[in-house]
N, C-alpha and C positions, 0 to 999 in steps of 0.2 A: 713600434713607434712604434710585426713586424708584431703588442704583446712586448718594459724596460725603465732611481731617481737619481738624477743628474745632477749636475750644477745648472743645467738649463732642464727645464720643463721638456722632456722630449715626448713628441707623438708619433712615434713609429707604429706599424701596424697595430695589432693586438700586441700585447706583452712586451715588457720590457723586466726581464726576470731578476734584474740587480738593482735595485732601487737602494742607492747608497744612503738614501734619508738626510742628507745634509740640510741644512735650512737655506732657506731661499732670501734674498733681500725684500725687504717690505714694498721695495717699488724696484720694477726690473729696471736692469741696465742693458737691456738690448737695443736701447737707441728707440730714436721715435718714431721709427717707421714699423710697428708693429702691424699685425694684420687687422686691415678694414673690410675684409669679406672673410664671413664666417666658413668653418667647415663644411656647415650644410649647403651653404651657397656653392662652395668651389665643386663639392660632388655632386650636386645637382646640375649643376653646368655641365659636366663633363658627361653625366647619365644622359641629358636632353641632348646634348651635340650627337653621342653616339646613336641614340635610339631615333633620332631624325633620319640620320645616315642610313639607318638600317630599315627605314620606313614602316616602323611601327607605330601602331595605331593608338591613340590616344588612350583609349581603355586597356591595353595592354601596358603601355606604359604605366598607368596608374596604378596597375598592380604590381609591377616590379620596383617602381618607386616606393611605395609606401610599406611600413612595417607591419607585418604577420601581427606581432604583440607589443606592447610597450607596458611596462610595469613600473608605478611611482609609489614609493614607500616609505613610511616615517622611521627613522632611526634616532631614537632618544637614548643618550647614554649620559652618564654621570662622570664630568670631568674631574680631574685629579684635585681643584680646589672645591670639591664638593656641590657644585654647579650642576642644575641639569639643563642640556643642551640637545636640540633637535636639528638632525640633519635630513634632507632628501636622499634617496637612493632611487637608482633607476637601473631598469634592465632592460634593452631593446632587442627583440628577435628580428630580426629585418626579412629575412628570407632562407627557409630550411629545405627548398627543393631538392637540393644537393646533398643533403646530408643533415647530421645535428647541428644545431647552432654552435657558433666558435668566436669567442671573442673577450679581450681584455676585461678587467675591472680598474679603475683608477679612483684615487683619492685625492681630490683636488677641489678649492673653494669655487673655482669657475666651472665645475661641471654642471651643466643644464642638460634640458631633455634634447634641444637641438644639436648638442656638440654630440651626446651618444646616439642620436639617431643617425645623424650622418656618417660616424664612424661604423655602426653596425652596417649601414649600406656599404662602405667602402670595403668592409670584411668579406661581402656577399661575393663581391666581384674579385677581390683579391685570391681567395680561396678556389674562385672558378677558372681564374688564369693560372693558377699553380696546378691546377687539376686534383686538388686533393678533396675528398668527400665531405666537405663542411658547408654548411651554410654561416651567415654572418650575424654576428650580434656584438653588443657591447653593453658595459655597465660602469657604473661609478656612484661614487658617494660626495656631496659637495661639502666634504670637510677640510680643515686646514691641515693636513695630516704632516706637512713639515713643522708647525709648531706643536705636535700632538706627543704625547709620552708611547713607548710601547703599548703599556695598557690600555689607553685611549682606543690606541689604533684597532688592536683586539677585540675591544668592547665593538667597536663599530664593525669589524667584519665579521664577529659572530652575530651580531645583530640583523647586519643584512642579507647574511645566508638564512638566519632562521624565517625573514621575510620572506625571501624569494625562491625556497626550496621546493616548490610546488611547482615551478616550470624550469627546474633543472633536471639534469641526471644524464648518466655516461651515453644516453642514446639518444638524449634531447637536446642538452644545453650544457657546454663544457666551457667554465670561465677560465681565465690565466691573470698573470700579472699584467700590469699597465703602469701609469703614471704613478709614482709614490706609493705602489704596492710592490711585494717582491714574493722569493720564496715562502718566507715566514707567515706572510698573508694569507698564501695558499693552503700552507699548513693549518691555520685556525679554520678557514673556510672546510676543507677536507674534515678535518675533526668534528666540527659543527654539523655538518651533513650526516657524518657517520654515524652521531647519537642517534638520529631517525632511521638512518637506513642499514645501517652496519657499514664495515670497513670497507670504503668505496674509493680508492685511489685514484680511478680513472674518472671521477667528478671535477678534478681541476688538472690542469698542467701547471707547468714551472715551478712544482714542487722542489724540496730538498732531496739531493739524491737519498737520505737516508729514509724517505718515504714515496721510494719508488719514483722518483724526478729521472729525467734522462740525463747522460751525459751529454753534453755539447751544448746543452739549451741556453746556457748564458751567452755564449758567443755566437748564436744562431743567427741574430738578424744581421749583425757584422759581419759575419761570416758569408752568408748569403748576399750581401751587398756586393762583396769583393767577388763571389762566384760570378754573379751578374756583369760586373765590371769585366773581369775576365774574357768574357765572351763579346763586349762590345768592343774591347780592344783588339781582338783577332779582325774585328769588321773594318776598324779604323787604322789598322796596322800601327798599333801602339805596342811598344815593349814596356811591360809593368815596372821591370827596373829602371827606365828612364823617366818615369812618372813623377811630379813634382804635385802635391795635392794641400787641400785645405780642409781641414773639417770644422764646420760651425754647429757647436753641440757636443762638448767632450764628454757625453755621459757614457752609458752602457753600449749603446750603438755605434757612436762615432769612435770611440777609443778602442773598441773590439774590431773595427773596419781599418783603423790606422795601423793597429798592432800587426794585422794580417798583412795590408799593404804593405807594409814595411820588411815583412819576412820574403815578400817576393823582390825585396830590393828598391822599391819606391820610396821617396822620401818626403815626409812630413814638414810644410814650412810655413802653416799657421793654422791655428785651432783656437776655439773660444768656447767660455761657458759663460751663464749668467752674470757674472762679475764683471769681465773682461776678455781681451782677445790678445794675442803674442803672435807676433811674426819674426821668422828668421830664415833668412835665404839658404844659409848655410845647412840648415836640416835641425829639426828637432826630434829627439828621441821619444818615439811614441809610447814605448813601454814603461819608461821612466816618467813620461807624464801621466800615463795611466794610473802608475803607482802614486803618484805625487796626489793626484785628485782622489783615489780610493783613500789616503789615508787624512781626508779632511781639508786638502789643500786647495786654492784657487788656480784656475790655469795660469792667471795674470800673475802670481807669484813665482810661476817657473822660470827657470833661467833661461833667457831668450834674447836676442839681440836688441829687440824693442817691442814695446807694448802699443797696440793700435786700437782703434774704436771698433765697435760691431760693425758700423757701418763701411769702414775703410778695408776691414778683413774681407768684404763681399766683392770688393775691386781688385784684389789681388792677383796677378797674372798667375795661372797655374793651368794643369793638364785636366785635374778633376777637383771639382768642389762636391763636398758632400755635406749638404744641410741635413741637421739629424738633431734639431732643437723644435721650436716651435712651428705650427703650421702657418701660413701665409706669410712669412719672412722675405720670400721674393715675389716682389710685386711691382706695379706699374712705375714707381719712381726710383728704381734700383736695378732694375733686370737690364738696361739698356748698360750698366756699368760692369756687369759680370764678364770678366774675360777667362773664360775657360771653355777648353773643348770638350768636355763632359760634364752635365751636372747629374750626380749619383743621388736619387732622394731616400735618403734615410730616414726622415720624419713623414709622419701623414700630412697630405696637402701641404707643402711647403711654399708651392707656386701657385699662385693666383692665375685665373684664366689669361687676363691680360698678360700679364709677365710671361707666361708659358708663349703667346703669340710672339713677343718680343724677342725672347731667345730664341724661338726657331726661324725669324726674320735675320737673327745674327749668327745663325748658322751652330749653335749651342746644342750639340746633341743630348737630348734630356732622356733618362733611364728613370720613368714614372715610379712614384711610391708604390702603385698598385700591383707592380712586377718586382721593384727592386728590393723592398723589405718585407716580403714575404717569408724570407728565412726563420722568424721566431714562430709563427703560426705552423709553418711546416714541420719543424722539429717540435713542437707541441703536438702536431698528429702524429709524429712518431712515438712520443712519450703516451699518447692517448692509446695507440695499437700494442706497447710494450706492457701497458697497465691491463689492458683487457687479456692479453695471454699470461700476467705476473712474471714477466721475465725482462732481461736487461740486454741491450745491444753494447756493443763496445765502441766507443767514441769515434773510433776511425770509421767502422762501419755507418753510425749516424752521419759523418761529415759526408761520406762517399756518396749516401742516398741524398743529403742536403742537394750535393752538387748537380747531382743526376736531374733533379726535379728542376732546381734552378736554372741549368742549361736547356732544359725541354721547354720549360715556360717562356726564356727568351728565344728560342727558336721558334716557336708557334706564334709569337707577338711580330717578330719580324718578319714572318712569313706573310702574316696578315698587312702588315703595314706595307711590304713591298706590293703585295696585290691589290691594296687599295690606295698606295701612293700618299699614305698618310704617315704623320710621327707616329713614335711608339705609344706615347698615352692614349691618343683615340684608337689606336688599334687595339690596345690591351683593355680598354672598354668594349670595344665591340666583341672581342673574343669572349669576354666574361659574360656580358649580357647574353650572348648567343648561347653559351652553355647553360646559362640559368634558365633561359627561355625553353631550351630543348628539353632539360628536364622537369619543367613546369608542364608543359603540354604532352610530354609522354605520361606523367603520372594523373593526368586530368584536371590540375589547377586551371590552366588556361586552355580554351578550345583550340584545336589544331587549324591552320588556316593560313 
């Protein structure tokens, strides 16, 4: 959501490396309860909450909350019908105290500066929690990618890179895939950057394997979710093989998490995409469903005992619920109906602050996006490291390193949560903010005191 198109628009971390590009319905069928709180409001709430508990002064908070650089550019392209159309492109660099800026690029008509600003901020805290040497950034173009040809999307990508390349660089800002962008998009961006700077594979991550992409990148966000779940399961005394789980948003992130959980013996009983949802208490074959969706099928067309509404899927009793689609889909009107032991956030900002409090009151253990879906950016970091050295790691090595970092992040956030007697989300924000503040003070950006 994290850096991944799917039948649902997914908002997982940076970077979704495997956009399938299928057209979305002209009007979403995710039900009437779409987010009423923006990503910016959600991320800002959690930041303000953590900053207040940390006793941070308003002046320091203002520096950490605001973006270092915000770029808006014009993207004119000639459509296939011969008409000229102008889109707006954005790149927000939020904070680079801990390293180069890192964040995905999304193509979607709903992209605007507030959304990009919020997701850039979230990347700052996410990379800090994961302990990888990056700052936070995000980018996007407000084009209807699901309605565009490959030629048109290539024109958008190349024009966008041409307009923002001056603020990018392997040691400055490294983009990656996100909503409606994929490995092919990254290849176009890399090639366009190379026209001006020479062969530079490390300028983007999430690239095709043939262009020094990393093995294990496609499954990274979903795999990272499972690694994080395994740590939480140990604390809760849950055996993965006994788990029954539901995935809301069966795209790249959700489907990979489901397949890997299935390998551990867990049972998928419900899934959805933008077109509908299915439920089967007897179990759904996660791998076959993923193949069905990859071939262009809708989740609701897959063989299952019953079709259900998107709202009903949230109410299914299960051990683990994985929201891996839109932000803000868990809100005050449906949070009280959720019947799960663990909420594992694959999407970015899927839970509004009011819903988060309801879940906490109901004893639901939330593993928040700011730590849970960091697998994508972590393996993007691995790809960047490999590119800088022009070498390639084996996939088992990538997955082993990913597991270690996810385990370490969970452990550090858990220790903070226990010490402060707070849930994981506020603990993760506190940890991330403290690490960024420490780097900022050490570098002299913010006075010590």
